C-alpha positions in Angstrom: -7.5 -10.3 -26.3 -6.7 -12.6 -23.2 -8.2 -15.4 -24.1 -5.0 -17.6 -23.4 -2.9 -17.4 -20.5 0.7 -16.3 -20.6 3.6 -18.3 -19.1 3.5 -16.3 -15.6 -0.3 -17.4 -15.7 0.5 -20.8 -16.3 2.8 -21.5 -13.6 -0.1 -20.5 -11.1 -2.7 -22.2 -12.9 -0.3 -25.6 -12.7 -0.4 -25.1 -9.0 -4.1 -25.2 -8.8 -4.5 -28.7 -7.4 -1.6 -28.1 -4.8 -3.0 -24.8 -3.8 -6.4 -26.3 -3.2 -4.5 -29.2 -1.0 -3.3 -26.5 1.2 -6.5 -24.4 1.5 -6.1 -21.6 -1.4 -8.6 -21.4 -4.5 -7.5 -19.4 -7.3 -10.0 -17.4 -9.5 -11.9 -19.4 -12.3 -9.3 -18.0 -15.0 -7.0 -20.0 -13.4 -8.5 -23.2 -12.8 -7.6 -26.2 -15.4 -9.9 -26.2 -18.4 -10.9 -22.5 -18.1 -12.8 -21.6 -21.3 -13.1 -17.7 -21.4 -16.8 -16.7 -20.5 -16.8 -14.6 -23.5 -16.2 -17.5 -25.7 -19.3 -19.4 -24.2 -21.4 -16.5 -23.9 -20.1 -13.8 -26.8 -19.7 -10.4 -25.6 -21.4 -7.6 -27.2 -18.5 -5.1 -27.5 -14.8 -5.4 -26.5 -15.7 -3.4 -23.4 -17.9 -5.8 -22.4 -15.4 -8.5 -22.5 -13.0 -6.4 -20.6 -15.5 -6.3 -17.8 -16.0 -9.7 -17.4 -14.5 -11.0 -14.2 -12.4 -13.7 -15.9 -10.8 -11.2 -18.4 -8.8 -9.7 -15.3 -5.2 -10.4 -14.9 -2.3 -9.4 -13.4 0.7 -7.7 -14.8 3.2 -9.0 -12.2 3.8 -13.1 -12.6 5.4 -13.0 -9.1 1.8 -12.4 -7.5 -1.4 -14.2 -7.7 -4.8 -13.8 -5.5 -6.6 -16.4 -4.2 -9.4 -17.0 -1.3 -8.8 -19.1 1.6 -11.1 -21.9 1.3 -12.0 -22.3 5.0 -13.7 -18.8 5.4 -13.5 -17.1 2.1 -11.2 -14.3 3.0 -9.0 -12.9 0.1 -5.3 -13.1 0.1 -2.5 -12.6 -2.2 0.5 -15.1 -3.0 3.7 -13.6 -3.5 6.6 -15.7 -5.0 10.1 -14.6 -3.7 13.7 -16.1 -4.2 15.0 -18.4 -1.5 17.7 -16.5 -0.4 19.2 -15.8 3.3 18.0 -12.4 4.5 15.3 -12.5 2.2 12.0 -10.5 2.2 10.2 -13.4 4.2 13.1 -13.2 6.8 13.0 -9.5 7.4 8.9 -9.2 7.9 9.2 -12.4 10.2 11.8 -10.5 12.3 9.6 -7.7 12.2 6.7 -9.5 13.4 8.4 -11.4 15.9 7.0 -11.4 19.6 8.6 -8.3 20.8 8.2 -6.1 17.9 4.8 -7.1 17.0 3.6 -5.7 20.1 4.4 -2.2 19.1 1.6 -0.3 18.1 3.6 1.5 15.6 4.2 -1.7 13.8 2.8 -1.3 10.2 4.4 -4.2 8.4 2.6 -6.4 6.4 2.4 -9.6 8.0 3.2 -13.1 6.5 0.1 -15.2 7.2 1.7 -18.5 5.9 4.5 -19.8 3.8 4.3 -22.4 1.0 7.0 -24.4 -0.7 5.8 -25.1 -4.1 6.6 -28.6 -5.4 9.5 -29.4 -7.7 11.2 -25.9 -7.6 13.4 -25.1 -4.6 14.4 -21.7 -6.3 11.5 -20.0 -4.7 9.0 -20.0 -1.8 5.5 -18.6 -1.7 4.6 -16.1 1.1 0.7 -15.6 1.8 -0.2 -11.9 2.5 -3.5 -10.2 2.9 -5.0 -8.5 0.0 -4.8 -4.9 0.2 -5.6 -2.0 -2.0 -3.7 1.6 -3.2 -3.7 3.9 -0.4 -5.6 6.5 -2.2 -8.4 4.4 -3.4 -11.2 5.3 -2.7 -10.6 9.4 -2.8 -9.9 10.8 0.8 -13.0 12.4 2.0 -11.6 14.9 4.8 -8.0 16.4 5.8 -8.1 14.1 9.0 -8.4 11.1 6.8 -5.2 12.0 5.3 -3.5 12.9 8.7 -4.3 9.3 9.6 -2.7 8.1 6.7 0.6 10.5 7.7 0.4 9.1 11.2 0.6 5.8 10.1 3.2 5.9 7.4 5.5 8.0 9.7 5.0 5.9 12.7 5.2 2.6 10.6 8.8 3.8 9.1 9.8 4.8 12.5 9.1 1.3 13.8 11.3 -0.1 11.1 14.3 1.9 11.5 13.9 1.4 15.4 14.5 -2.1 14.7 17.8 -1.2 12.5 16.0 -2.2 9.3 16.1 -0.1 6.1 13.4 -0.4 3.7 15.2 0.9 0.9 11.8 1.3 -1.3 9.4 3.1 1.2 7.7 4.7 -1.8 4.2 5.1 -2.9 3.6 1.8 -4.5 4.6 0.0 -1.3 2.5 1.6 1.1 -1.0 0.2 0.7 -4.4 0.0 2.6 -6.1 -2.9 4.4 -9.8 -1.7 3.7 -11.4 -4.9 4.6 -13.7 -2.9 7.0 -14.3 -0.4 4.5 -15.6 -2.9 2.0 -17.6 -5.3 4.0 -18.9 -7.1 0.7 -15.3 -6.8 -0.6 -13.9 -5.8 -4.1 -12.2 -7.5 -6.9 -8.4 -8.0 -6.5 -7.5 -6.9 -9.7 -10.0 -4.5 -10.6 -10.2 -2.6 -7.2 -13.1 -0.5 -8.1 -15.7 -3.5 -9.3 -17.2 -5.9 -6.6 -16.0 -9.4 -6.5 -18.0 -10.7 -9.6 -17.0 -7.7 -11.7 -20.7 -6.8 -12.1 -20.8 -3.5 -10.6 -19.0 -1.0 -8.3 -17.8 -2.0 -5.3 -19.6 -0.4 -2.2 -17.9 1.1 0.4 -17.8 3.6 3.7 -15.4 6.6 4.1 -12.3 6.0 6.3 -14.0 8.0 9.0 -16.8 5.5 9.1 -14.7 2.5 9.0 -10.9 3.1 9.5 -8.5 1.4 7.6 -5.0 0.3 8.8 -2.2 1.3 6.1 0.9 -1.2 5.8 4.5 -1.0 4.4 4.8 -3.8 2.1 7.7 -5.0 -0.1 10.6 -5.8 1.7 12.7 -7.1 -1.0 15.1 -4.5 -1.1 15.3 -3.9 2.6 18.3 -4.7 4.8 18.8 -5.5 8.3 21.9 -3.5 9.9 24.1 -4.1 12.9 22.5 -1.9 15.8 26.1 -0.9 16.8 26.8 0.4 13.6 25.9 4.2 13.8 27.3 5.0 10.5 25.9 2.5 8.3 26.9 2.4 4.8 25.3 0.2 1.9 25.3 0.2 -1.8 23.5 1.9 -4.3 19.8 0.3 -4.8 17.2 1.9 -7.1 13.6 1.9 -6.0 10.3 3.0 -7.6 11.4 6.5 -7.0 14.2 7.5 -9.2 14.7 10.9 -7.8 16.8 10.4 -5.0 19.5 13.2 -5.0 22.3 10.8 -4.1 21.6 8.7 -7.0 21.9 11.1 -9.5 25.0 11.9 -11.6 27.9 9.7 -13.0 29.6 7.2 -10.7 26.9 7.2 -8.1 26.2 3.4 -8.2 30.0 3.2 -7.3 29.5 4.6 -3.9 28.2 3.6 -0.4 25.5 5.6 1.2 23.8 5.6 4.6 20.1 4.3 4.0 18.0 5.8 6.4 18.2 9.2 5.1 17.2 7.7 1.6 14.2 6.4 3.4 13.3 9.7 4.9 13.7 11.2 1.2 11.2 8.4 -0.2 8.6 9.1 2.5 9.0 13.0 2.1 8.6 12.7 -1.6 5.6 10.6 -1.3 3.8 13.1 0.7 4.9 16.0 -1.6 4.1 14.3 -4.9 0.8 12.5 -4.0 -0.5 15.2 -1.7 1.0 18.5 -1.6 2.1 19.2 -5.6 -0.1 16.4 -7.1 0.9 13.7 -9.6 1.2 13.3 -13.4 -2.1 11.6 -13.2 -4.0 13.8 -10.8 -3.9 17.2 -8.9 -2.8 18.0 -5.8 -4.8 17.5 -2.7 -5.9 20.8 -1.2 -5.8 21.9 2.3 -2.6 20.0 3.5 -0.6 22.9 3.2 0.6 22.7 7.0 2.8 19.6 5.8 5.1 21.7 3.7 7.8 22.7 5.9 8.5 19.1 7.3 8.2 17.7 3.7 10.6 20.4 2.6 13.0 19.4 5.2 12.8 15.6 4.5 13.5 16.0 0.6 16.6 18.3 0.9 19.4 17.4 -1.4 21.8 17.3 1.4 21.2 14.0 3.1 22.7 15.0 6.7 20.5 18.0 6.9 17.4 15.7 6.7 15.7 14.9 10.0 15.8 11.5 11.4 12.4 9.5 11.5 12.1 10.3 15.3 12.3 14.2 14.6 10.0 13.5 11.6 7.1 12.0 13.7 8.0 14.3 16.7 7.4 17.4 14.2 4.5 15.7 12.7 2.7 15.1 16.2 3.2 18.7 17.1 1.6 19.7 13.5 -1.1 17.5 14.3 -1.8 18.9 17.6 -2.1 22.1 16.2 -4.8 21.4 13.8 -8.5 22.4 15.1 -11.1 19.6 14.9 -13.0 21.9 12.0 -9.9 21.7 9.8 -9.5 18.2 10.3 -13.0 17.4 9.4 -12.8 19.6 6.2 -13.2 18.2 2.8 -10.5 17.2 0.7 -10.7 18.6 -2.9 -8.1 18.0 -5.8 -6.9 21.0 -7.7 -8.2 19.3 -10.7 -11.9 19.0 -9.7 -14.5 20.9 -11.8 -17.3 22.4 -10.8 -19.8 19.7 -11.1 -17.5 17.0 -9.4 -17.3 19.5 -6.5 -20.9 20.0 -6.0 -21.5 16.1 -6.5 -19.2 15.5 -3.4 -20.3 18.6 -1.8 -23.6 17.7 -0.1 -22.9 14.1 0.9 -19.7 15.3 2.6 -21.8 17.8 4.8 -24.1 15.1 5.5 -21.7 12.8 6.7 -19.8 15.5 8.6 -22.7 16.8 10.7 -23.4 13.2 11.6 -20.1 12.7 12.7 -20.0 15.8 14.6 -23.4 14.8 16.5 -22.2 11.3 17.2 -18.8 12.3 18.4 -16.7 10.2 15.8 -13.0 11.5 15.8 -12.1 13.5 13.0 -8.9 11.5 12.8 -10.0 7.7 12.0 -7.1 6.2 13.6 -7.2 2.4 13.4 -5.0 2.1 16.5 -5.8 4.5 19.3 -1.9 3.9 20.7 -0.5 5.6 17.5 
């Protein structure tokens, strides 16, 4: 039961009046004097209690969702250490006037910076509310291709500005689906509406193209552009399978961080699309990515292509795909017959509609990509 707040939640609850004075509103759970809804209106079961909006909580104490009072738009607050070259500084550099004009820029912007009263060890950045890149599931091959283009070109932009992300893994690549979900969705229970009273209604990516973002630059490092052979210490990321970081003594060596970023990106595509993940099967119909991905995840870092080569090869691959292929339905290797039939007819209805209306098969958010 979560009828009391833990210490991480209390941190944010105590900031409620201050956040409100800065134009941000916390959810009812984090307002002073909160009484759980299942206390005043008892739930009929544990499952019903879990479904209550004020039962939803975050596992990461450094993150908290809010709405901006003046327009009701959802945002996320992130507490970060106040250090030189911290995440905020990297993100602000990538968002400065010259870089921000680059259409490849898929780095999440800092919307605001807040300095919490009474604690100068941290600062709070305000970022837009995103959702996992694979939620909801992809409808077509073209939707997956759109993600690949944005992910690859976004990392190309980062590397072009001499920044190595060092954690460009699946958990740090997210989607701004605000156009797909015009009525919004719950900031913790993504599949629910804001009130947690039912499912969040949404369009497909082809109908309302999303933009994907690289996030969490907490381990990123900005390097000297004159250094053509950079070497940095080992930093472990969410993906622990990097070949360079295996074996005894690897933590004592220095590494070129850029090929490691290439590995992370390639392994994300391999794990979440081509081969499948431990929680769901492979996405079928994307075999055209295998050769490129195999090169990106080679054990020998010196043999991996750099990001410019990856983007060039990806563009060649995309150019070779027919419109029919791009409009093809994405299925999972674990889909059963019922699920396939359930999705088959709605997919074909949309597919014919898109062809008639000449909606592009790759729902690119930015036509310059």
